[in-house]
N, C-alpha and C positions, 0 to 999 in steps of 0.2 A: 504493500500500500504506500503510495507516494504522499509526501508532505506538501502542503501548500508552499509557494515560494515567498511567503511573507509571514509576519507575526501579526495576528489580530489583537490590537491593543484595546480598543473600546468601540462602543456604538454611540452614535449621536444623530442629530438631525441637521441637514444642510438644505441647500436650495438647488434646484435644477438651474443651471446657468442660462438655459434657453427660455424657460417659461416662468421662472421664479417660484415654482411650486415647491412647498416644503417636502423634502424627501429624506428617507433614511440613508445614513452614510456610515460605513465602517472606517475607523481610523486604523491604518495598517503601517507597519514598519517593514521596509524592504530595502536591502542593500544600503543600510545606514541613512535612509531617507524616510520621511513620513508623508503618507498620502491619505486623501479622502477617496473612498470608493462609493459612488452614488448610483442610485437607480431611480430613474423617472419612468412612470408607466408610458409616457408619450415619447420621450427622447432617449430612453434606454440608458446605457451605462456611461459613466463619466469617471475618470481618474484624474485627480488634481493633486499636484505637489503642494504640501503646506509647510514643509520644513526640510532643508537640505542637510541638517545635522540632527540625527535622532538622539544623540547623547545630550545635546543642549535642550532639545524638546523635553526629554525626560527630566533633566535638571530643573527646567522652569516649573515643572509641576511641584517640586519641593518648595517653591516660593509661595504656594497657596496659603492664604490666611482667611479667617472669617470675614465676610463682607461688612463694610461700614454702610449703614443705611442712612438715607436722607431723613429729614424731619417729617416729610409727608410723601405719600405717593399720590398720583393724580389721575390715574385711569384704573379701571377694574380689569380683572382677568376674565376675558370672554372667549377669545379664539385661541389663545396661547401665543407664545413667542414665535415670530417677531411681529405679531399683528395687533398687540395691545399697548404699544409704546406710549410712555407719557410722563413719568416713569410708572410702570405697573408694579404691584406688590411682589411679583415674581422676580424682579430685577435684583441682582445681588450686590450692587455697588453704587454708592452715592456719586455725585459729580465732582471729580477732582478738578476738571477744567470744563467750563461751559462757554460755547460760542454764542454771542449775541450778534446776529446779522442785521446791520442797520441800513443796508441798501442792497438792491439787486444789480445796480449799475457798476460798471468798471471802465477804466480808461485803457484796458487791453481786451482783446478777445483771444484768450489763451486756448490753444488746441487741446490742452488738458485742464479741465476745470470742473471740480465736483459740483459746483453751484451753477454751472452753465451761465455765468455772468458775461455781460458784454456792454458796450456803449449803447446798444439798442434797448436794453432793459433799464428804463429811466426811473423806476420807482424807488423812493427813499422812505424809510420809516419815519414817522413824525416823532417829535420828542415825547409826546404822550404814549405812543406805541413803544418806544424804547424804554421809557420808565416802567411800563407794564411788564415788559420782558425781564428787566433787571429785578423788579419786585418779585416775579415768579421764582427767579433763582435764589433770592434772599429768603423767600418763604420756605423753600425746600431745604436750603443749606444752612440757614442761620448766618454764619460768616463764611461765604464761599471762599474756597482756596484760591482759585484763579478764574477770572472772567476775561475772555478774549473778545474784543470788539472786532467784528469781521464783516464780510460782505459777500459778493462784490468787493469793490475797493473802498474801504470805509473812509479814507482820507478825503474823498471827493464829496462826501455828504455835506450839504450846505450848512449844517449846524454841527459840524464834527466836534468842535471844542465844547459845545453845550452838552453833547453826548458824554464826553469824558467827565465833565462836571457832574452829570447825573450819576455816573458810575462812582466817582470819587466821594460823592455824598452818601454812599451806602457802605455797609460794613464788609467790603470786599478786601481780602488780604492782599491780592496782587492783581494788577490790571495790565493786560496786554493789548497791543494793536497789531493786527495782521495786515501787512501792507506789501505791495510790490516795490515801494521805494521811490516811485516817480515824483510824488509831490515833495518828499524830503529832499531829493536831489535838486529840485528846481527852486525851492523856496527856503531860504535861510531863516527867515522869520518864523516860518512854520515849525522848523526843527527847534528853534530857540524856545518856542512856546511848549513843545512837547517836553523839553527838559524840565519845565516847571512842574510837571506832574510826578516827578521822582521825589522821594523813594517810593517803592511799591509799584513801579511802572516799568514796562519793557516793550520794545519794538520787536515784533516777530517778522523778520525781513526775508521775503522770498529771495532765494539765492541758489539757483539750480545748477550753476556751472561757472567755471572761470572763463569759459570760451563762448563764442557767439553761436556756434552751430547748435548745441543742445538747447540753448535758450530760445532760439528761433523755433525749434521743434516743439518745445513745451509751452512757450509763451507767445510765439508768433512775432517776436521782436528781439533784436540784439540789445541786451540790457547791461553789457559789460561796463560801459561808461556811466550808466545810471547808478549801478551798484557802487562804483568807485566814488562818485560824488556824494551819494547818500551816506556811505560809511565815513567819508571825510567830515561831513556835517555832524553825524552821530558821535564820532570820535572827538570832535571839537567841543561838544557839550557833554561828553561822557554819558550818553544815554544808553542804559543797559539794553543790549541787543542780542537776540538769538538769530542765527542764520538757519533758515528752514529750506531743506533741499528735497524736491520731488525727484525720485530716482526711477529711471526706466532702464531695464536691462539692455546692454549694448549701446546705450546712448550716452549716459553720464556716470555709469557705475564704476568707471575706471578713475574717477576723480574724488572718491571718498576720502582717501588719505590727503590729497592735495588741498581739499577744502578745509579739512581739519587744521592742516598746517597754516593755511591762509588765515583762518579764524583766530588761531593762537597769536598771530601777529597784529591783530586789531585790538587796541586797548578797550574799546567799548563792548566787544563781543564776549559774552559769558558762556557761549556754547553753540553747538550745532545740533539740529534735529534732522534726521533722515527719515523720509516717508516714501516707501514704495508707492507707485501709482495705484490708487483704488479704482477698479474698473466700474465706475459709476459717474453719472453726469456726462460731460463732454470729454471724450477720449479719442480724438481724431488720430488715425494712423496707429492705434494701439492694438496689437495682436496678443491676446492673453497667452496663447501657446508659446509665443516668442519673447514677450516683453515683461512678463510678471517676475517680480522678485519677492522672496520670502524674507521674514525677519531674520532667520538664522543665516540666510545668504548674505544679507547686508552686514550682519555681525561678522561673518567670515571675511568679507571685503574690507571692513574696518581693520581687522587684525592683520590681514595680508598687506594692506597699503600704508598703515600708520605704524611707526616704530614706537609709539607712546603707550600702547595698550596690549596686554596679554589676555589670553582667554579668560583667566580668572578675574579680570578687571571689568568685563562687560557682562552684567548680571541682570536677570529678570526683575521687573518691578512688581511687587506682590499684588497690587490692586488689579492688575490685568496682565499676568506674566506671559500669556500667549502672544500678546500684541505690543508689549512695552519692554525694552531692554535699555540699560543705561550704564555709562561709565563716567566717573568724575575724578578730577585730579586737581592738584595744586600746581600753580605756576610759581616756582621759587628759584631764585638764583639762576635764571636762564634755563632751568630744567622743568620738565613736565612730569610730575610724580603722581601716579594713580593712587587714590586713597587706599585701594586694596593692597598696596605694597605694605601697609601698616596693619591692615585689618583683613582677616581671612574672609573670603566670600560667604562661607556658611555663617559666620558671625554677623556679617553685614545683613544677611537675610533675616536673622533672628531679631535684629533691632529695628527693622523697617516697619513703618506703620502702613495702613491701607490708604495711602495717599501718594500723589506724585511729590508732595512736599516732604521729602525725607527729613529735612532739618527740623520739622516740628516735633519729631520724636525726642523726648527728653533724654532717653538712654543713648541714642545715636549722637545727639548734641554733646552729651558728656564725653563720649568716646572721641568725637571729632576734636573737641577742645583739647583733650588729653594728647591725642596724636599730633595735633598741630604744635603743641608746646614742646614735643620731643623731636621735631623734625630737624634735619641736619642744617637747614639754613633759616633759622627763625628771624634773623635780622634783615632778610631780603624783602620783607613786607612791612607796612606800617598802617596804622589806623584801625578801623573796626571792621571785622568781617560782617557784612550786612546782607549778603545774599548767597544762597547755596542751592545747587541743583536746578531743577527746570523752571521754577517760577520765582525763585530768589526773593523771598520776603525778608524782613529785617531779622537779624540774629545777633545777639550780643556775645562776643567772644573776646579772648585776650587781644590787646591793642596791637600786637605785632603784625596782624594780618588785615588785609582789606578784601572786599568782595571781588575786586578785579584779579585776585590771585586764585580764584576758584573757576574751574572750567569743566563743563560736562558735555557729553555726547548722549543723545537720546535717539533711539530707533523706535519709530511708531508705525505699526502696520495696521491699517484699517481693513476690516472684513468686507468682502464683496460677494457677488453671487457665486464665485468660483471657490473661495476658501471659507465660505460661511459655515460657522459651527455654532449651533444654538447654545451649547454648553459654554462656549467662550464668550458669545455676545452678551450673555447675562452678567458678565463681569466687566463690561465696558464702563469706563469712567470718564471718557471724553464725550461730551454731550452737546447738542444744539437746541436752543429754545425755538420751538415752532411759533409762528405768528399768533396762534391761539393760546399760547402759554404752556403747552405740553413740553416737557423736557425729554428729549429723545436721543438715544445713542447715535453718535456720528455715523456709525456703520449702517444702521437701518434707516436713518433719516435720508441719506443720499440714495438708498435703494428704493424706498417706498413712500416716504412722507414729504419729500420736497415737492413743491408745486409742479416742477418740470418732470417729476417722476410719475405723475398720476396716469393711470391707464396701462402701466407696464406689468401689472401682476393680476392674478385672477380673482382675488377676494376683496370685499370692501373692508376698509380700515376702521378701527375704533376711533372715535373722536370724543373730546370732552370740551366743547365750547364753553368759555367762561371759567372752567376749571376750579370749582370749589375743591379744596384739598380733601382727600379721603382720610378719615380718621383711623388710619391703619397703624401709623408709627408716630406717636407724639413724643417729641423730645429725644428721639434716638440720635446717637452720636453723629453729627454732621461734621 
């Protein structure tokens, strides 16, 4: 009797990539890789690569922690995941980061855009609408960890700074602006005003390549000079910045290490986020069989191309270990020193909380302070370390260090119709506020709930217009 050529690891539910029907899927391990084996009654069998490194995939499961719930859930369980998003009581994780989209308009028409924004979509959210969306986030989270003002291109909103004022008036720990950098590059006064929102403020700057060709393929324009001028202005005012890189296999995945090195040379840049293309929204010229990248594949590229990080330095984030991995380091004395050089990865996982904000964990904070105080170059930094890891809120530590000495790399993989896993999406902690106030995982929002996605799937969606909070979880740890 012959054995199967793979190890059957577990059973889950996924989606047929053709009709978006929910289908059963086996998770299998074969030749050191992890796949989903799906079966759709109409479109038959489908095999999808979800991890190129089975050992890392298994290691990430060790990072699982009990989910942290929001203060409220907003929709009822009626049809089951992913058809009741809002958040529903079956979701396992609160919002570590919430996107508030203030416009559908953009000053680019990117060939790859999950929101399908363009100059032709001219609608902007009113200040009252934005206030409603922000209040929904606060109602669910109490003190939200991170709110990202997004779009479209949010900086072209006619009342952009009034939007920032609305956000700053609420108990939000850290505020981000997601931008392509065009207005920053062109308007010195605009950048000066942005600096006035620090601390607790960050620019999330689109930065897909150091070269023109990949930018034209992903953004429809050569933005090399735009990025240079934008970073010159952000450096001038020391505005905390993260470079966010959309990765497509064979296009710009050979620049992972070079972009990390470039970022390390920019005083205002606190880190880089790498995001493989999510096959949702507008994805012109994207062939999933050819162009998809997995999280473990990007992790391997980082390790191959960057001399700064070892495998033990790039670890899963427990709030959603399938889809988030991170490495962070100190920039001291001209050296880049991964924190895991001082702290075993297994110990790092033990002290992490269920949040992207690792520095909010008192035990990790104590260990970080201890390790910093025994580093080999304590005199290479000065001031107060004020920001740590991906959203960088204030943190009081010994005065030898400043926040510009901390650098992190984050890999974020969003689920789409190919790699969708119901087990995993329930742990999603990056969410988008729907215009009606529902708070929906980024992954399912772009597949099902965005206005441009209507009619793409076979069942009606649950909705909760007006959204009175369901009395399911009162005062649960947000």
